C-alpha positions as CSV (number, residue, x, y, z in Angstrom):
1,M,15.0,-10.5,2.5
2,T,12.6,-13.3,3.4
3,D,11.7,-16.0,1.0
4,K,8.4,-15.8,-0.7
5,Q,5.6,-18.3,0.1
6,P,5.3,-21.3,-2.2
7,S,3.1,-20.5,-5.2
8,P,0.5,-22.7,-6.8
9,V,1.2,-24.2,-10.2
10,N,-2.1,-25.2,-12.0
11,G,-3.7,-25.4,-8.6
12,I,-1.0,-27.5,-7.0
13,E,1.3,-26.1,-4.3
14,T,5.1,-26.4,-5.0
15,K,8.0,-25.6,-2.7
16,A,9.4,-22.8,-4.9
17,A,11.1,-20.5,-2.4
18,L,14.5,-20.8,-4.1
19,N,13.1,-20.3,-7.5
20,D,11.0,-17.3,-6.4
21,S,14.0,-15.7,-4.9
22,L,16.1,-16.2,-8.0
23,A,13.3,-15.0,-10.3
24,A,12.7,-11.9,-8.2
25,N,16.3,-10.9,-7.7
26,Y,18.4,-12.1,-10.6
27,M,18.8,-11.8,-14.3
28,L,20.4,-14.1,-16.9
29,I,22.8,-12.6,-19.3
30,T,24.1,-14.4,-22.4
31,L,27.1,-13.3,-24.3
32,K,28.0,-14.6,-27.7
33,I,31.2,-13.6,-29.4
34,S,32.3,-14.5,-32.9
35,R,35.7,-13.8,-34.4
36,W,38.0,-14.7,-37.2
37,S,41.0,-16.8,-36.1
38,A,43.3,-15.6,-38.8
39,S,44.9,-19.0,-38.9
40,K,44.6,-22.0,-41.2
41,R,45.7,-25.6,-40.9
42,D,48.1,-26.7,-43.6
43,K,48.1,-30.4,-44.1
44,H,50.7,-30.3,-46.9
45,L,53.1,-28.3,-44.7
46,G,52.6,-30.6,-41.8
47,N,53.4,-33.6,-44.0
48,Q,56.5,-31.9,-45.3
49,V,57.8,-31.4,-41.8
50,A,56.9,-35.0,-40.9
51,E,58.8,-36.3,-44.0
52,Q,61.9,-34.1,-43.1
53,K,61.9,-35.6,-39.6
54,G,61.4,-39.2,-40.8
55,A,57.9,-39.3,-39.3
56,V,54.8,-40.9,-40.8
57,L,52.3,-38.7,-42.7
58,D,49.7,-36.9,-40.7
59,S,51.8,-37.0,-37.5
60,V,52.4,-33.3,-37.6
61,A,49.7,-30.6,-37.5
62,A,50.9,-27.3,-39.0
63,T,49.0,-24.1,-38.6
64,K,49.7,-20.9,-40.5
65,K,49.1,-17.5,-38.9
66,I,48.0,-15.8,-42.0
67,M,48.2,-12.2,-40.6
68,T,51.8,-12.6,-39.4
69,G,53.5,-9.2,-39.0
70,A,50.3,-7.3,-40.0
71,D,48.0,-7.9,-37.1
72,T,48.1,-4.7,-35.1
73,E,44.5,-3.6,-35.8
74,L,43.3,-7.2,-35.6
75,S,44.9,-7.5,-32.2
76,A,43.1,-4.4,-31.1
77,V,39.8,-6.0,-32.1
78,N,40.5,-9.2,-30.2
79,T,41.6,-7.2,-27.2
80,A,38.2,-5.4,-27.2
81,L,36.4,-8.7,-27.5
82,N,38.4,-10.2,-24.7
83,S,37.7,-7.2,-22.5
84,I,34.0,-7.6,-22.9
85,R,34.1,-11.3,-21.9
86,T,36.5,-10.6,-19.0
87,Y,34.3,-7.8,-17.6
88,L,31.2,-10.0,-17.7
89,Y,32.8,-12.9,-16.1
90,D,34.3,-10.7,-13.4
91,N,30.9,-9.3,-12.5
92,S,28.7,-12.4,-12.8
93,L,28.5,-16.0,-11.8
94,P,27.8,-19.2,-13.8
95,W,24.2,-20.3,-14.4
96,S,24.9,-24.0,-15.0
97,G,23.5,-27.3,-13.8
98,E,26.6,-29.2,-14.8
99,V,28.1,-31.1,-12.0
100,S,31.6,-31.1,-13.6
101,G,33.6,-29.5,-16.4
102,D,33.4,-26.0,-17.6
103,K,30.4,-24.0,-16.5
104,K,29.5,-22.6,-19.9
105,G,26.3,-20.8,-20.9
106,P,24.4,-17.9,-19.4
107,R,25.6,-15.9,-16.4
108,I,23.6,-14.8,-13.4
109,V,23.7,-11.2,-12.3
110,P,21.9,-9.4,-9.4
111,T,18.9,-7.4,-10.8
112,R,20.0,-4.3,-9.0
113,K,23.4,-4.5,-10.7
114,S,22.2,-5.5,-14.1
115,M,21.6,-2.0,-15.6
116,D,25.1,-0.8,-14.6
117,L,26.6,-3.9,-16.1
118,I,24.6,-3.5,-19.4
119,K,25.6,0.1,-19.5
120,E,29.3,-0.7,-19.1
121,L,29.1,-3.6,-21.7
122,G,27.5,-1.1,-24.1
123,V,30.5,1.2,-23.8
124,M,32.8,-1.7,-24.3
125,Q,30.8,-2.8,-27.3
126,K,31.3,0.6,-28.9
127,D,35.0,0.2,-28.3
128,F,34.9,-3.0,-30.2
129,E,33.0,-1.4,-33.1
130,K,35.5,1.4,-33.3
131,A,38.4,-1.1,-33.4
132,M,36.6,-3.1,-36.0
133,R,36.2,0.0,-38.3
134,A,39.9,0.7,-37.9
135,F,40.7,-2.9,-38.9
136,K,38.4,-2.9,-41.9
137,N,39.9,0.4,-43.2
138,V,43.4,-1.1,-43.4
139,Y,42.4,-4.7,-44.0
140,S,43.4,-4.9,-47.7
141,A,46.8,-3.3,-47.1
142,R,47.4,-5.6,-44.1
143,V,46.6,-8.7,-46.2
144,D,49.2,-7.6,-48.8
145,T,51.8,-7.2,-46.0
146,A,51.0,-10.5,-44.4
147,M,51.3,-12.4,-47.7
148,A,54.7,-10.8,-48.3
149,N,55.7,-11.9,-44.9
150,L,54.5,-15.5,-45.5
151,G,56.6,-15.9,-48.7
152,K,55.9,-19.2,-50.4
153,L,53.4,-20.1,-47.7
154,A,51.1,-17.3,-48.8
155,D,47.7,-18.1,-50.3
156,R,45.3,-15.3,-51.1
157,S,42.3,-17.7,-51.2
158,L,42.6,-18.1,-47.4
159,Y,41.6,-14.4,-46.8
160,P,38.0,-13.3,-46.5
161,S,37.0,-10.4,-48.7
162,E,36.6,-6.9,-47.2
163,H,32.9,-7.4,-47.2
164,E,33.1,-10.8,-45.6
165,I,35.6,-9.9,-42.9
166,E,33.1,-7.6,-41.0
167,D,30.5,-10.5,-40.8
168,L,33.1,-12.7,-39.1
169,F,33.2,-10.6,-36.0
170,S,30.2,-10.0,-33.8
171,V,29.1,-9.4,-30.2
172,S,25.6,-10.3,-28.9
173,I,24.4,-9.5,-25.4
174,D,21.0,-10.7,-24.2
175,M,19.5,-10.3,-20.8
176,V,16.3,-12.0,-19.5
177,P,14.7,-12.7,-16.1
178,V,15.3,-16.1,-14.4
179,P,12.5,-18.4,-15.4
180,A,9.9,-18.8,-12.7
181,V,8.2,-22.0,-11.7
182,S,4.9,-20.2,-11.5
183,G,5.2,-19.7,-15.3
184,F,4.1,-23.3,-15.8
185,G,0.7,-22.4,-14.3
186,G,-0.2,-20.3,-17.4
187,M,0.5,-23.2,-19.8
188,N,-2.2,-25.4,-21.1
189,I,-0.8,-28.6,-19.8
190,P,-2.0,-31.1,-17.2
191,S,-1.4,-30.1,-13.6
192,E,0.7,-33.2,-12.9
193,L,3.0,-32.3,-15.8
194,A,3.3,-28.7,-14.6
195,L,4.2,-30.0,-11.1
196,A,6.8,-32.3,-12.4
197,L,8.3,-29.6,-14.5
198,G,8.4,-27.3,-11.6
199,K,10.1,-29.8,-9.3
200,R,12.6,-30.5,-12.0
201,M,13.4,-26.8,-12.4
202,E,13.8,-26.5,-8.6
203,K,16.2,-29.4,-8.5
204,Q,18.2,-27.9,-11.3
205,Q,18.3,-24.5,-9.8
206,S,19.5,-25.9,-6.5
207,V,22.5,-27.4,-8.3
208,I,23.0,-24.0,-10.1
209,V,23.1,-22.2,-6.8
210,E,25.7,-24.7,-5.5
211,N,27.8,-24.2,-8.6
212,A,27.6,-20.4,-8.4
213,T,28.6,-20.5,-4.7
214,A,31.5,-22.7,-5.4
215,A,32.6,-20.5,-8.3
216,L,32.5,-17.4,-6.1
217,Q,34.4,-19.1,-3.3
218,E,37.0,-20.3,-5.8
219,R,37.5,-16.8,-7.2
220,V,37.7,-15.2,-3.8
221,L,40.3,-17.8,-2.7
222,E,42.4,-17.4,-5.9
223,T,42.3,-13.6,-5.8
224,V,43.1,-13.2,-2.1
225,T,45.8,-15.9,-2.2
226,N,47.5,-14.0,-5.0
227,L,47.4,-10.8,-3.0
228,S,48.8,-12.6,0.1
229,D,51.6,-14.3,-1.9
230,Q,52.8,-11.1,-3.6
231,L,52.7,-9.0,-0.4
232,H,54.6,-11.7,1.6
233,K,57.2,-11.8,-1.1
234,A,57.5,-8.0,-1.2
235,A,57.8,-7.9,2.6
236,D,60.5,-10.5,2.5
237,G,62.5,-8.5,0.0
238,E,61.9,-10.9,-2.9
239,G,61.8,-9.5,-6.4
240,T,58.1,-9.1,-7.3
241,R,55.9,-6.4,-8.8
242,L,52.8,-5.1,-7.0
243,F,50.1,-4.2,-9.4
244,E,47.0,-2.2,-8.5
245,S,44.9,-5.2,-9.8
246,L,45.9,-7.1,-6.7
247,S,43.3,-5.2,-4.7
248,G,41.2,-4.0,-7.7
249,N,40.3,-7.5,-8.6
250,L,38.5,-7.9,-5.3
251,K,36.0,-5.2,-5.9
252,P,33.7,-7.2,-8.2
253,L,33.8,-10.0,-5.7
254,V,32.7,-7.7,-2.9
255,D,29.7,-6.6,-5.0
256,L,28.7,-10.1,-5.8
257,I,28.8,-11.1,-2.1
258,D,27.0,-7.9,-1.1
259,A,24.3,-8.5,-3.7
260,A,23.7,-12.2,-2.9
261,S,24.3,-14.8,-0.3
262,L,24.2,-17.7,-2.5
263,S,24.2,-20.6,-0.1
264,K,23.5,-21.8,3.4
265,D,27.2,-21.6,4.1
266,K,28.0,-18.6,6.2
267,R,31.6,-18.3,5.0
268,L,31.0,-15.9,2.1
269,A,28.9,-13.5,4.2
270,G,31.4,-13.8,7.0
271,I,34.3,-12.5,4.9
272,K,32.5,-9.6,3.2
273,K,33.8,-6.9,5.6
274,E,37.4,-8.1,5.4
275,L,37.2,-8.5,1.6
276,A,35.8,-5.0,1.3
277,E,38.7,-3.6,3.3
278,L,41.3,-5.5,1.2
279,S,39.7,-4.2,-2.0
280,K,40.3,-0.6,-0.8
281,V,44.1,-1.2,-0.2
282,D,46.1,1.4,-2.1
283,I,48.8,-0.7,-3.7
284,K,50.7,2.4,-4.9
285,K,51.1,3.6,-1.4
286,L,51.8,0.1,-0.1
287,K,54.7,-0.3,-2.6
288,K,56.5,2.5,-0.7
289,A,55.5,1.3,2.8
290,S,57.6,-0.7,5.2
291,P,57.9,-4.5,5.1
292,E,55.9,-4.6,8.3
293,A,53.0,-2.7,6.6
294,K,53.1,-5.1,3.6
295,R,53.1,-8.1,5.9
296,S,50.2,-6.7,8.0
297,V,48.0,-6.5,4.9
298,A,49.2,-10.0,3.8
299,K,48.2,-11.4,7.2
300,K,44.7,-9.9,6.8
301,A,44.5,-11.7,3.5
302,D,45.6,-14.9,5.2
303,T,42.8,-14.6,7.7
304,V,40.3,-14.4,4.8
305,I,41.8,-17.5,3.2
306,K,41.5,-19.4,6.4
307,K,37.8,-18.5,6.7
308,V,37.1,-19.5,3.1
309,T,38.8,-22.8,3.4
310,A,37.6,-23.6,6.9
311,K,35.4,-26.6,7.4
312,V,32.0,-25.4,8.6
313,D,29.9,-27.4,11.1
314,V,26.6,-28.2,9.6
315,D,24.8,-27.0,12.7
316,S,26.4,-23.6,12.3
317,L,24.8,-23.0,8.8
318,T,21.9,-20.7,8.5
319,E,18.6,-22.3,7.6
320,E,17.8,-19.6,5.0
321,V,18.9,-19.0,1.5
322,L,19.0,-15.3,1.1
323,F,19.0,-13.3,-2.1
């Protein structure tokens, strides 16, 4: 796909090819999850422990797990919530202009993949709602059990009411288009300010693309390295378990690479074919295969690792940013 021509902003031309490509081909998805921790800090208990050990007050932080021994349904709720977050993170990349630290905030997904992603998240959200109903139905009885398990540490005031507990859990999924620089042209602001805002957005989005590319490279490297390590161990007769996720975890990465070449670096595009082949490896069959067969697949993974970690000559980089 070729980049679009720079578009005018309040009559002023801006170099917005990157932004136009992002706006035309990507969506931003924001996930917000709220949950009840079912734990409570107990300062008095911490000070009791400190005193017993001859330590100064406030030197020990004690936390009570107030659903101890009665958290089966609560665990199912948390598992459903974790599954939603994991699925989104597996099938998207960070949209962050931070140069360091965690890349929190919205995630970027290819437009052509967005509807499938939203559909799957909708199914998973229903699983969460089902788990939440099951938890609410037994909540009162589970509180009684937990308090009995806590003995003298029990305190009924720490537990939300049946009405309140439902409001402590929520899932919110929002999807919007990537903001376009051209949007500033419709605002009633001076053209100089519109141009400055457009340039600032372009600069931020350049950093975002670099972060997304780095995140994708890191995930590819981590996942393929894990596959290589486990297969080498199995081929050498070491005690290890081969899970289907070893190849299955590669499939979302293939989709992300296939849907977007996120930087001028050719390395990601260059490994797409090999990564796709590794994602189709039947781990069940490979478990029963010879050591040589396991080692053969491991070596293919090693080749991908070398390509991802190889230093690339600047002259060999493509001049286009493709989306």
